[in-house]
A tleap script that builds the chain and sets N, CA, C and O, in Angstrom:
source leaprc.protein.ff14SB
mol = sequence {
  NGLU GLN MET GLN GLY ILE SER GLN VAL SER
  VAL ALA VAL SER GLN MET ASP GLY VAL THR
  GLN ASN ASN SER ALA LEU VAL GLU GLU SER
  SER ALA ALA SER GLN SER LEU SER GLU GLN
  ALA GLN THR LEU ARG LEU ALA VAL GLU THR
  PHE LYS CVAL
}
set mol.1.N position { -59.361 110.155 -65.131 }
set mol.1.CA position { -59.750 108.765 -65.462 }
set mol.1.C position { -58.553 107.896 -65.786 }
set mol.1.O position { -58.476 106.727 -65.408 }
set mol.2.N position { -57.619 108.511 -66.500 }
set mol.2.CA position { -56.414 107.694 -66.850 }
set mol.2.C position { -55.621 107.323 -65.542 }
set mol.2.O position { -55.113 106.215 -65.370 }
set mol.3.N position { -55.568 108.318 -64.672 }
set mol.3.CA position { -54.816 108.151 -63.391 }
set mol.3.C position { -55.520 107.031 -62.582 }
set mol.3.O position { -54.838 106.196 -61.988 }
set mol.4.N position { -56.764 107.004 -62.553 }
set mol.4.CA position { -57.513 106.024 -61.865 }
set mol.4.C position { -57.189 104.581 -62.481 }
set mol.4.O position { -56.941 103.618 -61.755 }
set mol.5.N position { -57.208 104.516 -63.749 }
set mol.5.CA position { -56.836 103.291 -64.510 }
set mol.5.C position { -55.495 102.796 -64.124 }
set mol.5.O position { -55.276 101.619 -63.838 }
set mol.6.N position { -54.578 103.764 -64.125 }
set mol.6.CA position { -53.077 103.345 -63.815 }
set mol.6.C position { -53.046 102.850 -62.331 }
set mol.6.O position { -52.351 101.885 -62.011 }
set mol.7.N position { -53.802 103.524 -61.448 }
set mol.7.CA position { -53.784 103.104 -59.999 }
set mol.7.C position { -54.362 101.709 -59.885 }
set mol.7.O position { -53.799 100.919 -59.127 }
set mol.8.N position { -55.511 101.304 -60.617 }
set mol.8.CA position { -56.040 100.060 -60.578 }
set mol.8.C position { -55.094 99.041 -61.143 }
set mol.8.O position { -54.999 97.957 -60.568 }
set mol.9.N position { -54.372 99.296 -62.236 }
set mol.9.CA position { -53.387 98.416 -62.755 }
set mol.9.C position { -52.312 98.204 -61.727 }
set mol.9.O position { -51.855 97.070 -61.579 }
set mol.10.N position { -51.886 99.184 -61.027 }
set mol.10.CA position { -50.809 99.093 -60.049 }
set mol.10.C position { -51.237 98.192 -58.876 }
set mol.10.O position { -50.449 97.390 -58.376 }
set mol.11.N position { -52.491 98.342 -58.453 }
set mol.11.CA position { -53.008 97.515 -57.391 }
set mol.11.C position { -53.064 96.059 -57.852 }
set mol.11.O position { -52.717 95.159 -57.088 }
set mol.12.N position { -53.505 95.812 -59.116 }
set mol.12.CA position { -53.660 94.480 -59.612 }
set mol.12.C position { -52.261 93.864 -59.713 }
set mol.12.O position { -52.109 92.694 -59.360 }
set mol.13.N position { -51.238 94.577 -60.173 }
set mol.13.CA position { -49.893 94.039 -60.262 }
set mol.13.C position { -49.324 93.716 -58.949 }
set mol.13.O position { -48.623 92.713 -58.817 }
set mol.14.N position { -49.587 94.520 -57.948 }
set mol.14.CA position { -49.218 94.284 -56.562 }
set mol.14.C position { -49.786 93.017 -56.011 }
set mol.14.O position { -49.112 92.258 -55.313 }
set mol.15.N position { -51.085 92.786 -56.345 }
set mol.15.CA position { -51.803 91.680 -55.834 }
set mol.15.C position { -51.208 90.367 -56.558 }
set mol.15.O position { -51.012 89.327 -55.930 }
set mol.16.N position { -50.942 90.502 -57.913 }
set mol.16.CA position { -50.396 89.362 -58.611 }
set mol.16.C position { -49.020 89.014 -58.109 }
set mol.16.O position { -48.652 87.839 -58.111 }
set mol.17.N position { -48.209 90.031 -57.659 }
set mol.17.CA position { -46.915 89.794 -57.107 }
set mol.17.C position { -46.984 89.092 -55.764 }
set mol.17.O position { -46.126 88.263 -55.460 }
set mol.18.N position { -48.003 89.411 -54.939 }
set mol.18.CA position { -48.207 88.697 -53.680 }
set mol.18.C position { -48.564 87.245 -53.898 }
set mol.18.O position { -48.046 86.347 -53.235 }
set mol.19.N position { -49.488 87.033 -54.872 }
set mol.19.CA position { -49.950 85.669 -55.212 }
set mol.19.C position { -48.748 84.846 -55.725 }
set mol.19.O position { -48.551 83.684 -55.367 }
set mol.20.N position { -47.965 85.514 -56.576 }
set mol.20.CA position { -46.806 84.782 -57.099 }
set mol.20.C position { -45.852 84.368 -55.989 }
set mol.20.O position { -45.383 83.230 -55.961 }
set mol.21.N position { -45.574 85.253 -55.111 }
set mol.21.CA position { -44.695 84.960 -53.990 }
set mol.21.C position { -45.224 83.907 -53.120 }
set mol.21.O position { -44.463 83.054 -52.664 }
set mol.22.N position { -46.491 83.910 -52.857 }
set mol.22.CA position { -47.158 82.869 -52.111 }
set mol.22.C position { -47.028 81.569 -52.765 }
set mol.22.O position { -46.660 80.571 -52.146 }
set mol.23.N position { -47.344 81.567 -54.095 }
set mol.23.CA position { -47.255 80.305 -54.892 }
set mol.23.C position { -45.807 79.749 -54.889 }
set mol.23.O position { -45.607 78.534 -54.890 }
set mol.24.N position { -44.824 80.635 -54.887 }
set mol.24.CA position { -43.430 80.143 -54.880 }
set mol.24.C position { -43.128 79.474 -53.589 }
set mol.24.O position { -42.504 78.413 -53.560 }
set mol.25.N position { -43.597 80.126 -52.427 }
set mol.25.CA position { -43.411 79.442 -51.153 }
set mol.25.C position { -44.092 78.075 -51.122 }
set mol.25.O position { -43.535 77.112 -50.595 }
set mol.26.N position { -45.286 77.993 -51.682 }
set mol.26.CA position { -45.960 76.688 -51.698 }
set mol.26.C position { -45.246 75.673 -52.526 }
set mol.26.O position { -45.211 74.501 -52.151 }
set mol.27.N position { -44.700 76.044 -53.585 }
set mol.27.CA position { -43.957 75.164 -54.472 }
set mol.27.C position { -42.698 74.675 -53.695 }
set mol.27.O position { -42.388 73.485 -53.747 }
set mol.28.N position { -42.011 75.520 -53.016 }
set mol.28.CA position { -40.861 75.076 -52.173 }
set mol.28.C position { -41.256 74.118 -51.111 }
set mol.28.O position { -40.581 73.114 -50.883 }
set mol.29.N position { -42.431 74.433 -50.400 }
set mol.29.CA position { -42.937 73.483 -49.425 }
set mol.29.C position { -43.266 72.105 -49.992 }
set mol.29.O position { -42.944 71.079 -49.392 }
set mol.30.N position { -43.919 72.100 -51.169 }
set mol.30.CA position { -44.324 70.875 -51.837 }
set mol.30.C position { -43.045 70.069 -52.277 }
set mol.30.O position { -42.996 68.842 -52.183 }
set mol.31.N position { -42.064 70.800 -52.740 }
set mol.31.CA position { -40.820 70.183 -53.102 }
set mol.31.C position { -40.148 69.450 -51.959 }
set mol.31.O position { -39.720 68.303 -52.085 }
set mol.32.N position { -40.069 70.188 -50.786 }
set mol.32.CA position { -39.518 69.622 -49.599 }
set mol.32.C position { -40.345 68.375 -49.105 }
set mol.32.O position { -39.773 67.351 -48.732 }
set mol.33.N position { -41.602 68.497 -49.118 }
set mol.33.CA position { -42.434 67.382 -48.701 }
set mol.33.C position { -42.308 66.214 -49.686 }
set mol.33.O position { -42.395 65.064 -49.255 }
set mol.34.N position { -42.108 66.455 -50.997 }
set mol.34.CA position { -41.905 65.326 -51.909 }
set mol.34.C position { -40.587 64.699 -51.691 }
set mol.34.O position { -40.489 63.478 -51.805 }
set mol.35.N position { -39.601 65.398 -51.399 }
set mol.35.CA position { -38.274 64.867 -51.145 }
set mol.35.C position { -38.284 64.015 -49.940 }
set mol.35.O position { -37.727 62.918 -49.926 }
set mol.36.N position { -38.939 64.531 -48.888 }
set mol.36.CA position { -39.106 63.762 -47.599 }
set mol.36.C position { -39.838 62.527 -47.883 }
set mol.36.O position { -39.407 61.461 -47.442 }
set mol.37.N position { -40.929 62.579 -48.594 }
set mol.37.CA position { -41.663 61.345 -48.857 }
set mol.37.C position { -40.910 60.278 -49.656 }
set mol.37.O position { -41.050 59.078 -49.419 }
set mol.38.N position { -40.130 60.745 -50.584 }
set mol.38.CA position { -39.232 59.959 -51.380 }
set mol.38.C position { -38.226 59.183 -50.432 }
set mol.38.O position { -38.043 57.969 -50.515 }
set mol.39.N position { -37.637 59.960 -49.583 }
set mol.39.CA position { -36.683 59.372 -48.629 }
set mol.39.C position { -37.220 58.358 -47.723 }
set mol.39.O position { -36.565 57.377 -47.370 }
set mol.40.N position { -38.533 58.626 -47.314 }
set mol.40.CA position { -39.285 57.678 -46.430 }
set mol.40.C position { -39.598 56.421 -47.213 }
set mol.40.O position { -39.490 55.310 -46.695 }
set mol.41.N position { -39.995 56.605 -48.487 }
set mol.41.CA position { -40.389 55.431 -49.388 }
set mol.41.C position { -39.099 54.549 -49.454 }
set mol.41.O position { -39.169 53.328 -49.311 }
set mol.42.N position { -37.947 55.189 -49.671 }
set mol.42.CA position { -36.729 54.451 -49.872 }
set mol.42.C position { -36.395 53.713 -48.624 }
set mol.42.O position { -35.988 52.556 -48.718 }
set mol.43.N position { -36.537 54.302 -47.423 }
set mol.43.CA position { -36.327 53.675 -46.189 }
set mol.43.C position { -37.228 52.459 -46.024 }
set mol.43.O position { -36.792 51.368 -45.657 }
set mol.44.N position { -38.462 52.690 -46.301 }
set mol.44.CA position { -39.498 51.654 -46.205 }
set mol.44.C position { -39.148 50.491 -47.133 }
set mol.44.O position { -39.237 49.325 -46.747 }
set mol.45.N position { -38.742 50.832 -48.383 }
set mol.45.CA position { -38.386 49.728 -49.333 }
set mol.45.C position { -37.240 48.919 -48.842 }
set mol.45.O position { -37.252 47.698 -48.997 }
set mol.46.N position { -36.194 49.561 -48.227 }
set mol.46.CA position { -35.130 48.879 -47.719 }
set mol.46.C position { -35.503 47.945 -46.573 }
set mol.46.O position { -34.993 46.828 -46.478 }
set mol.47.N position { -36.399 48.414 -45.702 }
set mol.47.CA position { -36.901 47.670 -44.645 }
set mol.47.C position { -37.661 46.481 -45.100 }
set mol.47.O position { -37.505 45.407 -44.520 }
set mol.48.N position { -38.461 46.603 -46.084 }
set mol.48.CA position { -39.366 45.497 -46.554 }
set mol.48.C position { -38.561 44.502 -47.329 }
set mol.48.O position { -38.989 43.351 -47.410 }
set mol.49.N position { -37.405 44.844 -47.923 }
set mol.49.CA position { -36.590 43.982 -48.738 }
set mol.49.C position { -36.101 42.816 -47.846 }
set mol.49.O position { -35.850 41.719 -48.343 }
set mol.50.N position { -35.972 43.060 -46.554 }
set mol.50.CA position { -35.388 42.033 -45.729 }
set mol.50.C position { -36.296 40.796 -45.532 }
set mol.50.O position { -35.875 39.701 -45.159 }
set mol.51.N position { -37.655 41.097 -45.835 }
set mol.51.CA position { -38.629 39.972 -45.657 }
set mol.51.C position { -38.723 39.221 -46.993 }
set mol.51.O position { -38.736 39.809 -48.074 }
set mol.52.N position { -38.785 37.917 -46.859 }
set mol.52.CA position { -38.935 37.063 -48.085 }
set mol.52.C position { -40.371 36.480 -47.946 }
set mol.52.O position { -40.835 36.101 -46.870 }
set mol.53.N position { -41.051 36.441 -49.172 }
set mol.53.CA position { -42.335 35.936 -49.099 }
set mol.53.C position { -42.357 34.523 -49.750 }
set mol.53.O position { -43.406 33.881 -49.797 }
savepdb mol mol.pdb
quit
């Protein structure tokens, strides 16, 4: 019974590790997308500044 419990904990820890790695990859992708969006917003701001209302 104890061995079965240890096995279940091991499986759960492995699954959590996989989820953590996946989350890390998603955070990196989100960061890159955010940086790209920020750069595009800056480019747009500079383009719009040339117009006077």
